C-alpha positions in Angstrom: 24.0 -92.9 133.2 25.7 -92.1 136.5 24.9 -94.1 138.9 24.8 -93.4 143.2 23.8 -95.6 146.1 21.1 -94.2 148.2 19.6 -95.7 151.6 16.2 -96.2 152.4 15.6 -97.8 155.6 16.9 -101.7 155.6 17.9 -100.9 152.0 20.3 -99.8 149.7 19.3 -98.9 146.2 21.8 -98.1 143.2 20.1 -95.6 140.8 20.3 -93.1 138.1 18.0 -90.3 138.3 18.1 -87.0 136.1 15.0 -84.7 135.0 12.3 -82.7 137.0 8.4 -83.6 136.4 6.7 -86.4 137.4 8.3 -89.4 138.5 8.5 -92.7 136.5 10.9 -95.6 137.1 12.6 -98.3 135.4 13.1 -101.6 135.9 14.9 -104.3 134.2 14.6 -108.3 134.3 17.5 -110.8 133.7 19.4 -111.2 131.9 20.1 -107.4 131.9 20.9 -104.0 133.2 19.4 -100.7 133.3 21.6 -99.9 130.9 19.2 -101.4 128.3 16.7 -98.2 129.2 19.2 -95.3 127.8 17.0 -94.9 125.0 13.7 -94.8 126.4 15.4 -92.6 129.2 16.1 -90.1 126.9 13.0 -90.2 125.4 11.5 -89.7 128.7 13.9 -86.9 129.8 12.8 -84.8 126.5 9.0 -85.6 127.2 9.5 -83.6 131.4 9.6 -86.7 133.3 11.9 -87.1 136.6 13.8 -90.4 135.2 14.8 -93.1 137.9 16.7 -96.0 136.5 17.5 -98.4 139.3 19.4 -101.8 139.2 17.3 -104.7 140.5 17.9 -106.0 143.8 21.1 -108.2 143.9 22.5 -107.6 140.3 24.6 -104.6 142.1 27.0 -105.6 144.8 25.6 -102.4 147.1 22.3 -103.7 146.6 22.3 -107.0 148.5 20.6 -107.3 151.8 21.6 -111.0 153.0 18.8 -113.3 154.6 16.7 -111.5 152.4 14.2 -113.2 149.6 13.6 -112.7 146.4 9.8 -114.0 146.3 7.1 -112.1 144.7 5.6 -110.0 147.5 9.2 -109.1 148.4 10.6 -107.6 145.4 7.1 -106.4 144.9 8.0 -104.5 147.9 11.2 -103.9 146.8 9.8 -101.6 144.3 7.5 -99.9 146.8 10.5 -98.9 149.1 12.4 -97.5 146.0 9.8 -95.1 146.0 10.1 -94.2 149.2 14.1 -93.9 148.8 13.6 -91.3 145.7 10.9 -89.8 147.7 8.1 -90.2 145.3 4.8 -90.6 146.5 3.6 -91.8 143.1 5.1 -93.0 140.5 4.9 -94.7 136.6 6.5 -98.3 136.7 8.2 -99.3 134.0 9.0 -103.0 134.1 10.9 -105.2 131.7 10.8 -109.6 132.4 11.1 -109.5 136.3 10.8 -105.3 136.8 7.2 -106.4 134.7 6.9 -109.0 137.5 7.8 -106.1 140.2 5.6 -103.3 138.3 2.3 -106.0 138.6 2.9 -106.5 142.3 3.7 -103.0 143.9 0.7 -102.1 142.0 -1.6 -105.0 143.8 0.2 -104.8 147.0 -0.3 -100.1 147.0 -2.2 -99.2 143.5 -2.4 -95.7 145.3 1.8 -95.1 144.9 1.3 -96.2 140.9 0.1 -93.9 138.1 0.0 -96.8 135.9 2.6 -99.4 134.8 3.9 -100.4 131.5 5.4 -103.7 131.3 7.6 -105.3 128.9 7.7 -109.1 127.6 5.1 -110.7 130.8 1.7 -110.7 130.7 -0.2 -111.0 134.0 1.0 -114.1 135.7 -2.4 -115.1 136.5 -2.5 -115.8 132.5 0.0 -118.1 132.6 -0.9 -121.4 132.4 1.1 -124.6 132.0 0.7 -126.4 129.6 3.2 -129.1 128.1 4.0 -126.3 125.5 4.5 -123.4 128.3 6.4 -125.4 129.9 9.2 -126.1 128.0 9.2 -122.7 126.0 9.5 -121.9 129.9 12.3 -124.6 130.8 14.9 -122.2 132.1 12.4 -121.2 134.7 12.8 -124.7 136.2 16.6 -124.8 135.3 17.6 -121.7 137.2 16.1 -123.1 140.4 18.6 -126.0 140.6 21.7 -126.1 142.6 24.0 -126.5 139.7 22.3 -123.2 137.8 25.1 -120.9 138.7 27.7 -123.2 137.6 25.9 -123.5 134.4 25.4 -119.9 133.7 29.0 -119.6 134.5 30.3 -122.3 131.7 32.3 -121.2 128.7 31.9 -117.7 129.1 27.9 -117.2 130.5 27.2 -118.9 127.0 24.3 -120.0 128.3 23.2 -116.5 128.7 23.4 -116.0 125.1 21.7 -118.8 124.4 18.4 -117.2 126.1 19.1 -114.1 124.4 19.0 -116.2 120.9 15.7 -118.3 122.1 13.8 -115.0 123.5 14.6 -112.9 121.0 15.2 -115.1 117.8 15.1 -111.9 115.7 17.6 -109.8 116.9 21.2 -108.9 116.2 23.5 -106.3 116.0 25.5 -103.8 118.2 23.0 -103.0 120.7 22.2 -106.9 121.1 25.4 -107.4 121.8 26.6 -105.0 124.0 23.7 -105.9 126.2 24.8 -109.0 126.6 28.3 -108.0 127.2 27.0 -105.9 130.1 24.9 -108.6 131.5 28.0 -111.1 131.7 29.8 -108.2 133.8 27.2 -107.6 135.9 26.5 -110.9 136.8 30.3 -112.0 136.8 31.1 -111.9 140.6 29.2 -114.9 142.6 27.2 -112.8 144.5 25.1 -111.1 141.7 24.8 -114.3 140.3 23.4 -115.5 143.2 21.1 -112.5 143.5 20.3 -113.1 140.1 18.8 -116.5 140.3 17.7 -116.0 143.4 14.4 -114.5 141.4 13.9 -118.0 140.1 15.2 -119.9 143.2 12.6 -118.0 145.4 9.2 -118.1 143.0 7.3 -120.9 144.6 5.9 -123.6 142.1 2.8 -123.7 143.7 1.0 -120.0 142.5 1.8 -117.0 144.7 -1.3 -115.3 146.1 -0.5 -112.2 145.7 0.1 -113.3 142.0 -3.8 -114.2 141.4 -4.9 -110.3 141.9 -4.9 -107.9 139.4 -3.6 -104.4 139.9 -6.9 -101.5 140.0 -4.1 -99.1 138.0 -3.9 -98.7 134.1 -1.1 -100.1 132.4 0.2 -100.5 128.8 1.1 -103.8 128.3 4.0 -104.3 125.6 4.7 -108.0 123.8 6.3 -109.3 120.8 5.0 -112.1 118.5 8.1 -114.1 118.1 8.8 -114.3 122.2 8.3 -117.4 124.4 4.5 -116.2 125.5 1.6 -116.5 123.8 0.9 -112.7 122.1 -3.0 -113.0 123.5 -2.0 -113.2 126.6 -1.0 -109.3 126.7 -3.7 -108.3 125.1 -5.8 -110.2 128.0 -4.0 -108.7 130.2 -4.7 -104.9 129.1 -8.3 -106.0 129.0 -8.2 -106.9 132.6 -6.8 -103.8 134.0 -8.9 -100.4 134.0 -9.4 -98.6 131.3 -8.0 -97.0 129.0 -5.3 -99.5 129.5 -4.0 -100.9 126.1 -2.2 -103.6 124.8 0.9 -103.2 121.6 1.9 -106.3 120.3 5.1 -105.8 118.0 4.9 -107.9 115.1 8.4 -109.8 114.7 9.6 -108.6 118.4 11.0 -111.1 120.8 11.6 -110.5 124.7 12.8 -107.1 123.5 10.2 -105.1 121.7 11.2 -101.9 123.7 15.1 -102.5 122.5 14.4 -104.7 119.1 12.1 -102.2 117.8 11.9 -98.9 119.3 10.5 -97.0 116.3 7.0 -99.1 117.5 7.7 -98.8 121.0 8.7 -95.4 121.9 5.9 -93.4 120.2 3.1 -95.5 121.6 4.8 -95.3 125.1 5.2 -91.6 124.9 1.5 -90.9 123.7 0.5 -93.3 126.8 2.0 -91.3 129.6 0.9 -87.9 127.4 -2.7 -89.1 128.0 -1.9 -90.0 131.7 -0.6 -86.8 132.3 -3.5 -85.0 130.3 -6.1 -86.7 132.6 -4.9 -86.1 136.1 
């Protein structure tokens, strides 16, 4: 991928863009980088899409906007601002982790701009209950809010990020996993970018944000794994909340990165979903 900086109003976006055709935008999560989309990008280009792969705001120094928060509505509007910057009236949004949350919120705020969403590893936030088990599984949400979060992340060459990879995707191993982790460590090695990435956690309200309780009126493909922190049933329930013909894909044995852990199970279904979307336009 070759990244460049583009401007969109007050914001700067760092993107890689290739191909011609309808727009699709890929949004990564934490702790990760846009390079995680390489395999999917290649498949989408071959299928005739114009693919934009973006650094989330805060993860690249040129994307940081001083004093701008990272609360759910603001990051959702970041996704819409990116569409403006690439001059895309409408696009499919594909998001993993925080990128998935951006897709949900952007589609809720301006459904006319979002043709469909494809989310990886995160069900609709309105379905996330606060049981003792779920709070323990998601304890990183509180830990990354605390004042010492940056120091904890940096300690012992970002060992904490490796712990998260192992806990969130226990069956994922090999060079691709190791490369993803190494790129995440490199991206967050600057105090400014680490602070930006932690801003998403810091600014997530303890009380549910109103925008997270609304269900977007766009179709979706909701992808989850059976060994992630989240009950796989929530991905199925998310798809049932969205307009038809939305669907869920539950990848047996996959954790938080189903598209990386088992691409052979995910990519054909994703491409089929997009082909149906195109055929119905």
